[in-house]
C-alpha positions as CSV (number, residue, x, y, z in Angstrom):
1,M,-13.8,14.5,3.5
2,A,-14.6,12.2,0.6
3,L,-12.1,9.3,-0.9
4,V,-10.1,10.7,-3.5
5,S,-8.4,9.0,-6.6
6,A,-4.6,8.2,-5.8
7,K,-3.6,9.8,-9.2
8,E,-2.7,13.6,-8.3
9,M,-1.3,12.5,-4.9
10,A,1.2,10.4,-7.1
11,Q,2.2,12.6,-9.9
12,V,2.5,15.7,-7.2
13,A,4.7,12.8,-5.5
14,V,6.8,12.2,-8.2
15,A,7.3,15.8,-9.1
16,G,8.0,16.6,-5.0
17,H,10.7,13.6,-5.1
18,Y,8.8,12.1,-2.4
19,A,6.5,8.9,-2.0
20,I,2.8,8.4,-0.5
21,G,2.8,5.8,2.3
22,A,0.4,3.0,1.3
23,F,-0.7,0.9,4.6
24,N,-2.4,-1.8,4.6
25,L,-5.3,-2.6,6.6
26,N,-6.3,-5.4,9.0
27,N,-9.3,-4.4,11.1
28,L,-10.8,-1.1,12.7
29,E,-7.9,-0.4,15.5
30,W,-5.7,-0.6,12.0
31,T,-7.8,1.9,10.4
32,K,-8.2,4.5,12.9
33,A,-4.0,4.3,13.8
34,V,-3.1,4.7,10.0
35,L,-5.6,7.5,9.7
36,K,-4.3,9.2,12.6
37,G,-0.7,9.1,12.1
38,A,-1.2,10.7,8.5
39,Q,-3.5,13.5,9.7
40,E,-0.5,14.1,13.0
41,S,1.8,14.2,10.0
42,N,-0.6,16.2,7.9
43,A,0.3,13.6,4.8
44,P,-1.7,12.3,2.0
45,V,-2.6,8.7,2.4
46,I,-3.2,5.3,0.8
47,V,-5.0,2.9,2.9
48,Q,-5.4,-0.5,1.3
49,V,-6.3,-3.7,1.4
50,S,-5.5,-7.4,0.1
51,C,-8.2,-9.8,-1.2
52,G,-7.6,-12.0,1.9
53,A,-8.0,-8.8,4.5
54,G,-11.2,-7.7,2.6
55,K,-13.0,-11.2,3.3
56,Y,-11.5,-10.9,6.8
57,M,-13.3,-7.5,7.5
58,C,-16.3,-9.1,5.7
59,G,-16.2,-7.9,2.5
60,F,-15.1,-4.7,0.4
61,K,-18.2,-2.5,0.8
62,T,-17.7,-2.8,4.8
63,V,-14.1,-1.7,4.2
64,T,-15.3,1.5,2.5
65,D,-18.2,2.2,5.0
66,M,-15.7,1.8,7.9
67,V,-12.9,3.9,6.4
68,K,-15.4,6.7,5.6
69,D,-17.0,6.7,8.7
70,V,-13.5,6.4,10.6
71,I,-12.6,9.7,8.4
72,E,-15.6,11.4,9.0
73,S,-16.0,10.3,13.2
74,Q,-11.9,11.3,13.4
75,K,-12.3,14.8,11.6
76,I,-9.5,13.4,9.0
77,T,-8.7,16.4,6.7
78,V,-6.0,14.8,4.6
79,P,-6.5,13.3,1.3
80,V,-7.2,9.4,1.7
81,A,-7.3,7.4,-1.3
82,L,-8.7,3.6,-0.3
83,H,-7.2,1.1,-2.9
84,L,-7.2,-2.5,-3.4
85,D,-3.8,-4.4,-3.1
86,H,-2.7,-6.9,-5.3
87,G,-6.4,-7.4,-6.5
88,T,-7.6,-10.1,-8.9
89,Y,-9.7,-9.4,-12.1
90,D,-13.1,-10.3,-10.2
91,A,-11.7,-8.3,-7.1
92,A,-11.0,-5.4,-8.6
93,K,-14.4,-5.4,-10.5
94,E,-16.1,-6.1,-6.6
95,C,-14.1,-3.0,-5.3
96,I,-15.4,-0.5,-8.1
97,E,-18.9,-1.2,-7.2
98,A,-17.8,-1.2,-3.3
99,G,-17.0,2.6,-3.7
100,F,-13.1,2.3,-3.8
101,S,-11.2,5.1,-5.1
102,S,-8.3,3.1,-6.5
103,I,-7.5,-0.2,-7.3
104,M,-4.7,-2.6,-8.1
105,F,-5.0,-5.2,-10.8
106,D,-2.4,-8.1,-10.1
107,G,-2.1,-9.6,-13.6
108,S,1.6,-10.3,-13.0
109,S,1.6,-14.3,-12.8
110,L,-0.5,-14.1,-16.0
111,P,1.0,-14.6,-19.7
112,I,1.5,-10.8,-20.5
113,E,-1.0,-10.5,-23.6
114,E,-3.5,-11.5,-21.0
115,N,-2.3,-9.0,-18.4
116,I,-2.6,-6.5,-21.0
117,E,-6.2,-7.3,-22.3
118,K,-7.6,-7.5,-18.5
119,T,-5.3,-4.4,-17.7
120,K,-6.7,-2.1,-20.5
121,E,-10.6,-3.1,-19.7
122,L,-9.8,-2.0,-16.4
123,V,-8.2,1.5,-17.1
124,A,-11.3,2.1,-19.1
125,I,-13.8,1.6,-16.2
126,C,-11.5,3.7,-13.8
127,N,-11.1,6.2,-16.2
128,E,-14.9,6.8,-16.4
129,K,-15.5,6.5,-12.6
130,G,-12.3,9.3,-11.8
131,M,-10.1,6.0,-10.1
132,S,-6.6,5.4,-9.9
133,I,-5.6,1.9,-11.0
134,E,-2.2,0.3,-10.5
135,A,-0.7,-2.4,-12.3
136,E,2.1,-5.1,-11.9
137,V,5.0,-6.0,-13.9
138,G,7.4,-8.9,-12.4
139,A,6.7,-10.6,-9.4
140,I,7.2,-9.1,-5.7
141,G,9.0,-11.8,-4.0
142,G,8.0,-13.5,-0.9
143,E,3.7,-14.4,-0.1
144,E,0.6,-12.5,0.3
145,D,-2.5,-13.9,0.3
146,G,-1.3,-17.3,-1.2
147,V,0.4,-15.2,-4.2
148,V,3.9,-16.1,-4.3
149,G,6.4,-14.6,-6.0
150,M,10.4,-15.1,-5.7
151,G,11.5,-11.6,-6.2
152,E,11.6,-11.8,-9.9
153,C,12.9,-8.3,-11.8
154,A,10.7,-6.9,-14.2
155,D,11.5,-6.4,-18.0
156,P,11.6,-2.9,-18.7
157,D,10.0,-3.2,-21.9
158,E,6.9,-5.2,-20.5
159,C,6.9,-2.4,-18.0
160,K,6.4,0.1,-20.7
161,S,3.7,-1.8,-22.6
162,V,1.7,-2.0,-19.5
163,A,2.6,2.0,-18.7
164,D,1.2,2.6,-22.1
165,L,-2.3,1.1,-21.6
166,G,-2.7,4.5,-19.4
167,V,-2.5,3.1,-15.9
168,T,-1.8,5.7,-13.1
169,M,0.6,3.6,-11.4
170,L,3.1,0.8,-12.2
171,A,4.2,-1.6,-9.4
172,A,7.7,-3.1,-10.9
173,G,9.8,-6.0,-9.6
174,I,13.4,-5.0,-8.8
175,G,14.1,-7.6,-6.1
176,N,11.7,-6.8,-3.5
177,I,9.8,-8.9,-1.3
178,H,6.8,-9.2,0.7
179,G,7.3,-10.3,4.4
180,V,10.3,-10.6,6.4
181,Y,13.5,-10.2,4.7
182,P,15.7,-13.2,4.9
183,E,19.3,-13.0,6.0
184,G,21.7,-12.3,2.8
185,W,19.0,-10.5,0.5
186,P,21.1,-8.9,-2.0
187,G,18.9,-5.7,-2.1
188,L,16.9,-3.6,-4.5
189,R,18.1,-3.7,-8.1
190,F,19.2,-0.1,-8.8
191,D,19.9,-0.8,-12.5
192,V,16.8,-2.5,-13.1
193,L,15.0,0.3,-11.8
194,E,16.8,3.1,-13.6
195,A,15.9,0.9,-16.9
196,I,12.5,0.4,-16.2
197,K,12.4,4.5,-15.6
198,A,13.8,5.1,-18.6
199,K,11.0,3.6,-20.4
200,V,8.2,4.5,-18.6
201,G,9.3,8.5,-17.8
202,D,7.1,10.1,-15.4
203,M,4.8,7.0,-14.7
204,P,4.6,6.8,-10.5
205,L,6.3,3.7,-9.8
206,V,5.1,1.6,-6.8
207,L,7.6,-0.1,-4.4
208,H,5.7,-3.2,-2.9
209,G,7.2,-5.2,0.2
210,G,8.1,-1.8,1.6
211,S,8.6,-3.0,5.3
212,G,12.3,-3.9,6.0
213,I,14.0,-2.3,2.9
214,P,16.7,-0.2,4.7
215,D,15.5,3.2,4.8
216,E,18.5,5.0,2.9
217,M,17.5,2.4,0.3
218,V,13.6,3.2,0.4
219,Q,15.0,7.0,-0.5
220,K,17.2,6.0,-3.1
221,A,14.3,4.2,-4.7
222,I,12.1,7.4,-4.4
223,T,14.4,9.8,-6.0
224,M,14.4,7.3,-8.9
225,G,10.7,7.5,-9.2
226,V,9.2,5.7,-6.7
227,A,6.0,7.7,-6.0
228,K,4.1,5.0,-3.4
229,V,5.6,2.5,-0.9
230,N,3.7,-0.2,0.7
231,V,3.8,-1.1,4.2
232,N,2.4,-4.2,5.9
233,T,4.7,-6.1,7.8
234,E,6.2,-3.5,9.9
235,C,2.9,-2.6,11.2
236,Q,1.8,-6.1,12.1
237,L,5.1,-6.8,14.0
238,V,5.2,-3.7,16.2
239,F,1.3,-4.3,16.9
240,A,1.9,-7.7,17.8
241,K,5.5,-7.0,20.3
242,A,3.1,-4.1,22.1
243,V,0.6,-6.2,22.8
244,R,2.7,-9.0,23.9
245,E,4.5,-6.8,26.0
246,Y,1.4,-5.7,27.7
247,I,-0.1,-9.4,28.3
248,E,3.5,-10.5,29.7
249,A,3.6,-7.7,32.0
250,G,0.3,-9.1,33.8
251,K,-1.6,-5.9,32.5
252,D,-4.6,-7.9,31.3
253,Q,-5.1,-9.3,34.8
254,Q,-5.0,-6.0,36.0
255,G,-8.7,-4.5,36.7
256,K,-10.2,-4.5,33.8
257,G,-7.1,-4.9,31.4
258,F,-8.7,-7.5,29.3
259,D,-11.2,-5.4,27.9
260,P,-10.1,-5.0,24.4
261,R,-10.2,-1.3,24.2
262,K,-7.4,-1.6,26.7
263,L,-5.6,-5.0,25.9
264,L,-5.5,-3.4,22.0
265,A,-4.4,0.3,23.0
266,D,-0.7,-0.2,23.1
267,G,-0.4,-2.3,19.7
268,T,-2.5,0.5,18.3
269,Q,-0.4,3.3,19.2
270,A,2.5,1.5,18.1
271,I,1.1,1.8,14.4
272,V,0.5,5.2,15.0
273,D,3.9,5.6,15.6
274,M,4.8,3.7,12.9
275,V,3.0,5.1,10.3
276,K,4.6,8.5,11.3
277,Y,7.9,7.2,11.1
278,K,7.2,6.0,7.8
279,I,5.8,9.0,6.4
280,N,8.7,10.9,7.3
281,V,11.1,8.1,5.5
282,F,9.0,8.7,2.7
283,G,9.2,12.6,2.8
284,S,5.5,13.1,2.2
285,A,4.8,14.8,5.9
286,N,3.2,18.3,5.5
287,K,2.6,17.5,2.2
288,A,-1.5,17.6,2.6
């Protein structure tokens, strides 16, 4: 099955009051696990890579080929969009050439005028190629690939300015944070989300930093227009935990337990289980 734009799946999710899981990839195990979890859940899915992960996996073209090959070899039939997460302007251009079906241009650290100018250019290219495009207003807290944000809330009027450029999805900061949430985190700002929704209408909204936000808080955000939820850290944590337990149990020293196919098997299955759990939380199971 060919890669698809995230446009239709996001719009249908808004209308159906559920969200699409967007899971970051880090290597082949992640790719296999995320796609397997989505297939077993019969859920449309967005697989995405950051600029750093793309570099780690030998470039965006390698990522495209890997995802397509896994879709074919695992007989994946659910809709799959391949998305750039927190892309720079240059990375967005690279992913368009590499065959991605969706991109995110993160111009949130730029002056709003420059963010708008570059977003307009990329929107035109994506429209021509049938791709979806996500933009961001208001920095997401925490750190991802060296991009640091303190969890600033987006300005609803700026959100409307960017939404009016014709983007497919809008990531708006509402107090969410990348990585592990600190003790005493005050939670999502639903008042800000409500104000943004009032300005952008049916525009699908994106919740970054979805790992660690209480399920009921995520589900409330989904009822308010969030149609894409990003997950990365939680998959990393369960993977690391399962691999650590395998080694601490001495299984790597039994027979050929050191074989990476065995060494990483429990961690890979832990990702599958987490993907399926998140898909159920988001309400997208059996929506393919």
